[in-house]
C-alpha positions in Angstrom: 0.0 0.0 0.0 2.8 2.4 0.9 4.3 4.6 -1.8 7.7 4.3 0.0 10.4 1.8 -0.6 11.2 0.1 2.7 14.0 -2.2 1.5 17.5 -0.8 1.1 18.1 -2.5 -2.3 15.0 -0.7 -3.7 16.1 2.7 -2.3 19.6 2.2 -3.8 18.2 1.2 -7.2 16.0 4.4 -7.2 18.9 6.6 -6.1 21.0 5.1 -8.9 18.3 5.9 -11.4 18.1 9.5 -10.3 21.9 9.9 -10.1 22.3 8.5 -13.6 19.7 11.0 -14.9 21.6 13.9 -13.2 25.0 12.7 -14.5 23.6 12.4 -18.1 21.9 15.8 -17.9 25.1 17.5 -16.7 27.2 15.8 -19.5 24.7 17.4 -21.9 24.6 20.9 -20.3 27.9 21.2 -18.5 26.2 23.4 -15.9 28.1 21.9 -13.0 31.8 21.9 -13.8 33.2 21.1 -10.3 35.1 17.8 -10.3 35.1 17.6 -6.5 31.4 18.4 -5.9 29.9 17.5 -9.2 27.4 14.7 -10.0 30.1 12.1 -10.5 31.7 12.8 -7.1 28.2 12.7 -5.4 27.4 9.5 -7.3 30.7 7.9 -6.1 30.1 9.0 -2.5 26.5 7.7 -2.5 27.7 4.4 -3.9 30.1 4.1 -0.9 27.3 5.1 1.5 24.9 2.4 0.2 27.7 -0.2 0.3 28.2 0.5 4.0 24.5 0.7 4.6 24.1 -2.8 3.0 26.8 -4.2 5.3 25.0 -2.6 8.3 21.7 -4.1 7.1 23.3 -7.6 6.9 25.0 -7.3 10.3 28.5 -7.3 8.8 29.3 -4.0 10.6 28.2 -2.4 13.8 28.0 1.3 14.8 27.8 2.8 18.2 24.9 5.3 18.5 27.0 8.3 17.8 28.7 6.7 14.8 25.3 5.7 13.5 24.0 9.3 13.9 27.1 10.5 12.0 26.6 8.0 9.3 23.0 9.1 8.9 24.0 12.7 8.7 26.6 11.8 6.0 24.0 10.0 3.9 21.4 12.7 4.2 24.0 15.4 3.3 24.8 13.5 0.1 21.1 13.3 -0.7 20.8 17.0 -0.1 23.5 17.6 -2.6 21.9 15.2 -5.1 18.6 17.1 -4.7 20.3 20.4 -5.2 21.9 19.2 -8.4 18.5 17.9 -9.6 17.1 21.4 -9.2 20.1 23.1 -10.8 20.0 20.8 -13.8 16.2 20.9 -13.9 15.7 17.1 -13.9 12.2 17.7 -12.8 10.9 14.4 -14.0 12.6 12.8 -11.0 11.3 15.2 -8.3 8.8 12.6 -7.1 11.5 9.9 -7.0 13.8 12.2 -5.0 11.0 12.7 -2.5 10.5 9.0 -2.3 14.2 8.4 -1.7 14.4 10.9 1.1 11.3 9.6 2.9 12.3 6.0 2.4 15.9 6.4 3.7 14.4 8.3 6.7 12.4 5.3 7.6 15.3 2.9 7.0 17.5 4.9 9.3 14.8 5.3 11.9 14.2 1.6 12.0 17.9 1.0 12.6 17.6 3.4 15.6 19.7 6.2 14.0 19.3 9.6 15.6 18.3 12.1 12.9 19.5 15.6 13.0 18.9 16.6 9.4 15.2 16.3 8.5 15.0 18.8 5.7 14.8 16.5 2.7 12.9 13.9 4.6 10.2 16.4 5.7 9.9 17.9 2.3 9.7 14.4 0.7 6.9 13.3 3.0 5.1 16.5 2.3 5.2 16.0 -1.4 4.1 12.3 -1.1 1.3 13.2 1.3 -0.1 15.9 -1.1 -0.3 13.3 -3.8 -2.3 10.8 -1.8 -6.1 10.4 -1.6 -6.7 6.9 -0.4 -7.5 6.9 3.3 -5.5 3.8 4.1 -2.4 5.2 2.4 -2.8 8.4 4.2 -3.0 6.6 7.5 0.1 4.6 6.7 2.1 7.6 5.6 1.1 9.3 8.8 2.5 6.4 10.9 5.7 6.5 8.9 6.2 10.2 9.6 5.7 9.5 13.3 8.5 6.9 13.1 10.8 9.6 11.7 9.7 12.1 14.3 10.4 9.6 17.1 14.0 9.3 15.7 14.6 13.0 15.6 17.5 14.3 17.7 17.0 16.2 20.9 18.3 19.4 19.2 15.6 19.1 16.6 12.9 18.3 19.2 13.8 21.5 21.1 12.5 23.4 18.1 14.5 26.5 18.8 13.8 28.1 15.4 10.1 28.9 16.0 10.3 32.0 13.8 10.9 29.9 10.7 7.6 28.4 9.5 9.4 26.2 7.0 11.6 24.4 9.6 11.7 20.7 8.9 10.4 19.7 12.4 7.2 21.8 11.8 6.8 20.6 8.2 7.0 17.0 9.2 4.6 17.2 12.1 2.0 19.3 10.4 2.0 16.9 7.4 1.5 14.0 9.8 -1.5 15.9 11.2 -2.8 16.6 7.7 -2.4 12.9 6.8 -4.1 11.8 10.0 -7.1 14.1 9.4 -7.5 13.1 5.8 -7.3 9.4 6.8 -10.6 9.8 8.6 -9.3 7.5 11.3 -10.5 8.9 14.7 -8.0 6.9 16.7 -5.1 8.0 14.5 -6.3 11.6 14.6 -6.4 11.4 18.4 -2.8 10.0 18.6 -1.4 12.5 16.1 -3.2 15.6 17.6 -1.8 14.6 21.0 1.7 14.5 19.5 1.1 17.9 17.9 0.1 19.3 21.2 3.4 18.2 22.7 5.6 19.1 19.7 4.0 22.2 18.2 1.6 23.6 20.8 1.8 27.1 19.2 0.7 25.7 15.8 -2.0 23.3 16.9 -4.9 25.8 17.5 -4.6 27.2 14.0 -4.2 23.8 12.5 -7.3 22.5 14.2 -9.4 25.7 13.3 -8.4 25.2 9.7 -9.3 21.5 9.8 -12.7 22.3 11.3 -13.4 24.9 8.6 -12.6 22.4 5.9 -14.8 19.7 7.5 -17.7 22.1 7.6 -18.0 21.8 3.8 -17.1 18.1 3.6 -19.1 14.9 4.2 -17.1 13.2 6.9 -18.1 10.5 9.4 -19.6 11.8 12.6 -16.9 10.1 14.7 -14.2 12.1 12.8 -16.1 15.4 13.3 -16.4 14.6 17.0 -12.6 14.2 17.3 -12.0 17.5 15.6 -14.6 19.3 17.7 -13.1 17.9 20.9 -9.6 19.1 20.1 -10.8 22.5 18.9 -12.5 23.0 22.2 -9.4 21.9 24.0 -7.0 24.0 21.9 -9.0 27.2 21.0 -7.6 29.7 18.6 -6.8 33.2 19.8 -9.6 35.6 18.8 -8.9 37.8 15.8 -8.2 41.5 16.6 
């Protein structure tokens, strides 16, 4: 059901497909002329990353928690560079694949108990995927997957010190989980996710709920779903407009 790839081999295959498209496009356009930071260098570094990841997957290597966090940071930094090259070279036909790679590697790392400090590409990837879903079961599943990533976030990310930035990855990830939960029409999942939002983004939850209630007013949704929304709106009222 999920649109993500949960196996490392599949993630690697998709990353290779995107990398090849970027390398080919750069050979045609010559836009990126750096040998040390160009597509071929990123491709080689990603190949090394996935080779180590495969060994980790098979139990052939073991990392302490700080080493695993560093390994996760390294891989996500490489994917950030790949995504940047995709935009510079305008390989737009692979934007959805890039989103899938980010979200999928986020889950793979979280399930290996890696602490995640860089959520930018992961959060944006999940947002893009969530926006493209309409099936309630798929929305429920993507919400649960986002919660796995949120649970793996580092303490520094959880502190959420950059509250002035509405595009910070921690906020983007959690609000998209809330959106997916609401659109899943699953009262139990909505309750769990809204409780998490109350702990993680208390300053954003009232506005999120008020907007959700406005949308439900013009939609045909089950009464049990409407009751959950009404209960949380009452618990987290929006500040009155001045």
